[in-house]
C-alpha positions in Angstrom: 36.4 -53.8 -98.8 35.6 -53.9 -102.1 32.7 -54.9 -104.2 31.9 -58.3 -105.1 33.6 -59.8 -108.4 32.2 -61.9 -110.4 34.1 -64.5 -109.1 33.0 -63.6 -105.6 29.7 -64.2 -107.2 30.2 -67.4 -108.6 31.8 -68.8 -105.2 29.3 -67.7 -103.5 26.9 -69.4 -105.3 28.9 -73.0 -105.4 28.6 -72.6 -101.8 25.2 -72.2 -101.8 25.1 -75.5 -103.7 27.1 -77.7 -101.7 26.4 -80.0 -99.2 27.8 -77.9 -96.5 27.1 -80.0 -93.5 28.0 -83.0 -95.1 31.2 -81.8 -96.4 31.9 -80.7 -92.6 31.0 -84.0 -91.6 33.9 -85.2 -93.6 36.4 -82.8 -92.6 35.6 -83.5 -89.1 36.3 -87.3 -89.5 39.5 -86.7 -91.5 40.6 -84.1 -88.8 40.0 -86.7 -86.1 42.4 -90.0 -87.7 44.8 -90.7 -85.6 47.2 -93.1 -87.5 50.6 -91.4 -87.2 52.0 -91.3 -91.3 48.7 -89.7 -92.3 48.1 -87.0 -89.7 51.8 -86.0 -89.1 52.1 -85.4 -92.9 48.5 -83.4 -92.8 50.3 -81.1 -89.8 53.5 -80.5 -92.0 51.8 -79.5 -94.8 48.8 -77.4 -93.2 51.7 -75.7 -91.4 53.8 -74.9 -94.4 50.8 -74.1 -96.6 49.5 -71.5 -94.5 53.3 -70.4 -92.2 52.4 -71.4 -88.9 54.7 -69.8 -86.4 54.7 -73.2 -84.3 57.2 -71.1 -81.9 54.3 -70.2 -80.1 53.0 -74.0 -79.7 53.8 -75.7 -76.3 55.1 -78.4 -78.8 56.1 -78.1 -82.3 56.6 -82.1 -82.8 53.5 -83.5 -84.4 53.9 -86.8 -82.5 52.9 -84.6 -79.9 49.2 -84.3 -81.2 46.9 -87.0 -81.4 45.1 -86.4 -84.5 45.5 -82.7 -86.5 42.4 -81.6 -85.0 44.8 -81.2 -81.7 47.4 -79.2 -83.7 44.7 -77.4 -85.0 43.1 -76.1 -81.3 46.9 -76.4 -79.9 47.8 -74.5 -76.9 50.3 -71.8 -77.2 53.2 -71.3 -74.5 51.9 -69.3 -71.6 54.1 -66.2 -72.5 52.6 -66.4 -76.3 49.6 -63.9 -75.5 50.0 -61.6 -72.7 46.9 -60.0 -71.8 46.4 -56.3 -72.2 46.6 -54.3 -68.4 43.3 -53.2 -66.8 40.0 -55.2 -66.1 37.9 -52.5 -67.8 39.8 -53.3 -71.1 38.4 -55.4 -74.1 40.4 -58.0 -74.6 40.4 -59.9 -77.7 39.2 -63.1 -77.6 40.9 -64.5 -80.5 43.0 -64.3 -82.7 42.5 -62.6 -86.5 41.0 -59.9 -88.4 38.9 -57.0 -87.5 35.9 -57.1 -90.2 33.3 -54.8 -89.2 33.9 -52.7 -85.3 31.7 -50.2 -84.1 27.9 -48.8 -82.8 25.1 -50.2 -83.9 22.4 -47.9 -85.9 19.8 -49.0 -83.6 19.2 -52.9 -84.8 21.1 -53.1 -87.5 25.4 -54.0 -87.7 27.6 -53.6 -90.8 28.3 -57.0 -92.2 30.4 -55.5 -95.5 30.4 -52.3 -97.5 26.6 -52.1 -98.8 25.9 -55.5 -96.8 23.7 -55.0 -93.2 21.9 -57.5 -91.0 19.4 -57.0 -88.6 20.2 -57.9 -84.5 17.2 -60.0 -84.3 18.4 -62.3 -87.3 21.9 -62.5 -85.6 19.8 -63.2 -82.6 17.8 -66.1 -83.4 14.5 -63.6 -83.0 15.1 -63.5 -79.4 13.1 -60.2 -78.4 14.9 -59.9 -75.2 18.6 -59.8 -76.0 17.8 -58.4 -79.4 16.4 -55.1 -76.9 19.5 -55.4 -74.6 21.7 -55.1 -77.4 20.2 -52.7 -79.8 21.9 -49.4 -80.0 24.8 -51.2 -78.9 28.6 -51.7 -79.9 29.6 -54.5 -81.6 33.0 -56.3 -83.2 33.3 -59.2 -85.8 36.6 -61.0 -85.5 37.7 -63.0 -88.7 39.8 -66.5 -87.8 41.9 -67.5 -90.9 43.1 -71.6 -90.6 46.7 -69.9 -89.5 45.4 -68.2 -86.6 45.1 -69.4 -83.0 41.8 -71.0 -82.7 40.9 -71.4 -79.3 38.4 -68.4 -77.8 38.7 -66.6 -74.5 37.0 -64.3 -72.4 37.0 -60.4 -73.4 36.1 -59.1 -70.2 35.4 -61.5 -66.5 31.7 -62.8 -66.5 29.2 -64.7 -65.4 27.3 -67.2 -67.8 23.6 -66.0 -68.1 22.6 -67.9 -71.6 23.5 -69.9 -74.5 21.7 -70.8 -77.4 22.1 -72.6 -80.0 20.8 -71.4 -83.7 20.5 -73.6 -87.1 21.8 -72.4 -90.1 23.8 -72.7 -93.3 27.3 -73.2 -93.1 28.8 -70.5 -95.7 32.8 -69.9 -95.7 32.6 -66.3 -93.7 35.9 -64.7 -95.7 35.6 -61.3 -96.5 34.8 -61.6 -100.2 31.7 -64.0 -99.0 30.7 -61.6 -96.4 30.7 -59.1 -98.9 28.6 -61.0 -101.6 26.0 -63.6 -99.2 23.2 -61.5 -97.9 22.7 -61.8 -94.1 25.3 -64.3 -94.4 26.3 -64.0 -90.1 22.3 -64.5 -89.6 22.0 -67.3 -92.1 24.6 -69.1 -90.6 24.7 -71.5 -87.8 25.7 -70.1 -84.6 25.7 -70.4 -81.0 25.3 -67.4 -78.7 26.8 -66.8 -75.4 25.7 -63.9 -73.0 27.2 -63.1 -70.0 26.9 -60.5 -67.2 29.9 -58.4 -66.6 31.2 -55.0 -64.8 30.1 -53.1 -67.8 26.7 -55.1 -68.6 25.6 -57.5 -70.4 28.1 -59.1 -73.3 27.4 -61.7 -76.1 30.4 -63.5 -77.5 28.9 -65.8 -80.3 30.3 -68.3 -82.1 29.5 -68.5 -85.9 29.8 -71.5 -87.6 31.7 -72.0 -91.9 31.8 -74.7 -94.1 34.6 -77.2 -93.3 34.2 -76.1 -89.0 34.1 -79.5 -88.1 32.7 -78.7 -84.5 32.0 -76.0 -81.8 32.8 -76.4 -78.0 32.6 -74.6 -75.1 35.3 -75.3 -71.7 31.4 -75.6 -69.5 29.4 -78.3 -71.7 32.0 -79.7 -73.8 31.2 -80.3 -77.5 27.7 -78.1 -79.4 27.8 -79.3 -82.4 28.0 -81.8 -84.4 25.0 -83.3 -84.1 23.7 -80.0 -86.3 20.7 -79.4 -84.9 17.1 -78.4 -86.9 16.0 -76.2 -84.5 17.0 -73.2 -81.6 17.9 -74.3 -78.5 18.1 -72.2 -75.5 19.9 -72.7 -71.7 19.3 -70.7 -68.8 22.4 -70.3 -66.2 22.1 -69.1 -63.3 25.9 -67.3 -63.2 27.9 -70.3 -63.5 30.3 -70.6 -64.6 32.1 -67.4 -64.0 35.2 -67.2 -66.3 37.7 -64.6 -65.6 39.5 -62.1 -68.2 41.4 -64.1 -70.6 40.3 -67.5 -69.4 39.4 -70.0 -72.3 35.5 -69.8 -73.5 35.6 -72.3 -76.2 37.1 -73.4 -79.9 36.6 -73.5 -83.4 37.6 -77.3 -84.4 38.7 -75.3 -87.6 38.1 -71.6 -88.4 35.6 -69.2 -88.3 34.4 -66.4 -86.8 33.0 -64.2 -83.3 31.3 -61.3 -83.4 30.9 -59.5 -79.8 28.1 -57.6 -78.6 27.9 -55.3 -76.3 24.5 -52.7 -74.0 24.2 -49.3 -75.3 26.5 -46.8 -74.2 29.2 -48.6 -71.9 31.8 -49.6 -74.7 34.6 -47.3 -76.7 36.4 -48.5 -79.6 39.8 -46.6 -79.6 40.7 -45.0 -83.2 43.4 -48.1 -84.3 41.0 -50.2 -83.9 37.7 -48.7 -86.1 39.9 -49.2 -89.7 40.0 -53.3 -88.6 43.4 -55.0 -89.1 45.2 -58.0 -87.7 44.5 -58.4 -83.6 45.9 -61.2 -81.6 44.1 -62.5 -78.8 44.5 -60.7 -75.6 45.2 -57.7 -77.1 43.0 -54.5 -76.3 40.3 -53.9 -78.5 38.4 -51.4 -76.5 37.1 -50.1 -73.3 34.4 -50.5 -71.0 33.1 -47.9 -68.4 31.6 -49.6 -65.1 28.0 -49.7 -64.7 26.8 -48.5 -61.2 25.8 -51.1 -58.8 
């Protein structure tokens, strides 16, 4: 990434002064309008603007979708995202662009060139989780508006904990990542922690401006409403989700951050420099934890 330009800095200043949650609430309502002329025009204009490959979708017909959000979170054909073989292969949970990938420097992650942020801040100050992932591996994947927006399991796992952390809703694109300090630790996020064959794994859904809501397959909609205090919930290994199974979805685009405990994950050279990736493709390799 390049250094932030004056335009980047002005854009970040503007976002900081916008009513971020109010704007996201308006987007939430707009994307759920069911009036056929409006939602079909919205779908067609969006598809053209972002060059959406509708051949991958279960249906390319705007009439198939109840509203724009149903189109945005559309299912794909069963053969559109083949899963990389191997139960110890980390499958990309989403379509997107790898913003950063590597090993934590103790409890510090790279946000962008020259920008770092603390693991404990990302995890809402939870000391046990911070200790669990300190020195581990991480990957940050940004979803653009044109991407497929369902989130899938990188590895098979049993749900242990979830945590909602309130925050701002800055954009999470490259320009904002290199300009806004502690971006991912400042934005609203939903943390999911699973026990896997390679130890604990966290899949963190990071909110952003115009992200109308986030949801999971076990609890439905997480936001809205937007909370003012962190909320944690403990699970007893249920549900269990298979590798590649749907975990949740963004109702509009955002970022996913993966965390793995130390010593169990290897990122291949072709992933080190970032670049585009599709859901189900091999992101890395893990080693099985001894029983």
